[in-house]
C-alpha positions in Angstrom: -4.9 4.0 10.4 -3.1 3.8 13.7 0.5 4.2 12.4 1.2 7.9 12.3 3.5 7.8 9.3 1.1 5.8 7.2 -1.7 8.0 8.3 0.2 11.1 7.2 0.9 9.6 3.8 -2.7 8.5 3.3 -4.0 12.0 4.2 -1.6 13.6 1.8 -2.8 11.4 -1.0 -6.5 12.1 -0.1 -5.9 15.8 0.0 -4.1 15.9 -3.3 -6.8 13.8 -4.9 -9.5 16.2 -3.7 -7.6 19.2 -4.8 -6.8 17.7 -8.2 -10.4 17.5 -9.3 -11.0 21.2 -8.6 -7.6 22.4 -9.8 -7.6 20.8 -13.3 -11.3 21.0 -14.1 -12.1 19.1 -17.2 -8.6 19.0 -18.6 -8.3 15.2 -19.3 -4.5 15.3 -19.9 -3.9 17.0 -16.5 -6.2 14.6 -14.8 -4.3 11.7 -16.2 -1.0 13.1 -15.1 -2.2 13.6 -11.6 -3.7 10.1 -11.5 -0.3 8.7 -12.4 1.4 10.8 -9.7 -1.1 9.7 -7.1 -0.7 6.1 -8.2 3.0 6.3 -7.5 2.3 7.8 -4.1 -0.2 5.0 -3.3 2.3 2.4 -4.4 4.8 4.0 -2.0 2.2 3.8 0.8 1.7 0.1 0.1 5.5 -0.5 0.2 5.9 1.5 3.4 3.1 -0.3 5.1 4.8 -3.6 4.9 8.1 -2.2 6.3 6.5 0.0 9.0 3.8 -2.3 10.3 5.9 -5.5 10.6 8.9 -3.6 11.8 6.8 -2.1 14.6 5.6 -5.6 15.5 9.2 -7.1 15.5 10.6 -4.3 17.6 7.9 -4.8 20.3 8.0 -8.6 20.2 11.8 -9.3 20.1 15.2 -8.4 21.3 17.3 -5.6 19.8 19.5 -7.8 17.6 16.6 -9.9 16.3 14.5 -6.7 15.6 17.4 -5.1 13.7 17.9 -8.3 11.6 14.2 -8.6 10.7 13.8 -4.9 10.1 16.7 -5.0 7.7 15.0 -7.7 5.7 11.7 -5.8 5.7 13.4 -2.7 4.4 14.6 -4.5 1.3 11.0 -5.3 0.1 10.2 -3.4 -3.1 7.2 -3.4 -5.3 5.1 -5.7 -3.1 2.3 -7.6 -4.9 -0.3 -9.6 -2.9 1.9 -12.6 -2.8 4.6 -10.7 -1.0 2.1 -9.5 1.6 1.0 -13.1 2.2 4.6 -14.3 2.3 5.6 -11.7 5.0 2.5 -12.3 7.1 3.1 -16.1 6.9 6.6 -15.7 8.1 5.3 -14.3 11.3 2.2 -16.5 11.8 0.5 -19.0 9.6 -2.9 -17.8 10.7 -2.0 -14.2 9.7 -1.3 -15.5 6.1 -4.5 -17.5 6.0 -6.7 -14.6 7.3 -5.0 -12.0 5.1 -5.4 -14.3 2.1 -9.2 -14.5 2.7 -9.4 -10.8 3.2 -7.5 -10.0 0.0 -9.7 -12.4 -2.0 -12.8 -10.4 -1.3 -14.0 -7.1 -2.7 -11.2 -6.7 -5.2 -8.5 -5.9 -2.6 -5.9 -8.2 -4.2 -6.7 -6.7 -7.6 -6.3 -3.2 -6.2 -2.8 -4.0 -5.0 -1.9 -5.6 -8.3 -3.3 -2.6 -10.3 -1.4 0.0 -8.3 1.9 -1.8 -8.4 1.5 -2.5 -12.1 0.6 1.1 -12.7 3.7 2.2 -10.9 5.8 -0.1 -13.0 4.3 1.2 -16.2 4.8 4.8 -15.1 8.4 4.2 -14.1 9.2 2.8 -17.5 7.5 5.7 -19.4 4.5 3.7 -20.5 0.8 4.7 -20.2 -0.7 3.1 -17.2 -4.2 4.0 -18.2 -5.1 4.7 -14.6 -7.8 7.3 -13.9 -8.6 9.3 -10.8 -11.8 7.3 -10.3 -9.9 4.0 -10.5 -7.2 5.4 -8.2 -9.8 6.4 -5.6 -11.3 2.9 -5.7 -7.9 1.2 -5.4 -6.7 3.6 -2.6 -9.8 2.8 -0.5 -9.2 -0.9 -0.8 -5.5 -0.5 0.0 -6.4 1.4 3.1 -8.7 -1.5 4.1 -5.7 -3.9 3.7 -3.4 -1.7 5.8 -6.0 -1.4 8.5 -6.5 -5.2 8.5 -2.8 -5.8 8.9 -2.7 -3.3 11.7 -5.4 -5.2 13.6 -3.6 -8.5 13.0 -0.3 -7.3 14.5 -2.1 -5.6 17.5 -3.9 -8.8 18.5 
């Protein structure tokens, strides 16, 4: 990832996931707790990616007042599901929405976003999300692919 803040967040998640396996050993309950914590961090990464990437684009592509207005709207996005990603991309360029939609529809990327955001919702409301470290790793990798795709879109 090119964005320094998103890169920092992603590295933190990866480092914690790697340390979790060795730290908790075969304790399934601890593994489940760490999977939930990492799911919340991954959901935060997703949420931050929309705000940071598109705000960066707006700041470079428009005047100060326009950038402040658009950035203000981007900061209000919470719990983004795939539809929200498509909506935001489409508000900038129709082709961005179309290309992102095709990208999300392949290799379970849309499902990964849905699963992480649903897990965060379940966790926040004290319910069992059922997420495992293995699932989290798979979803995380797909989410990073989506973030990198958006980065490429806004750079071109």
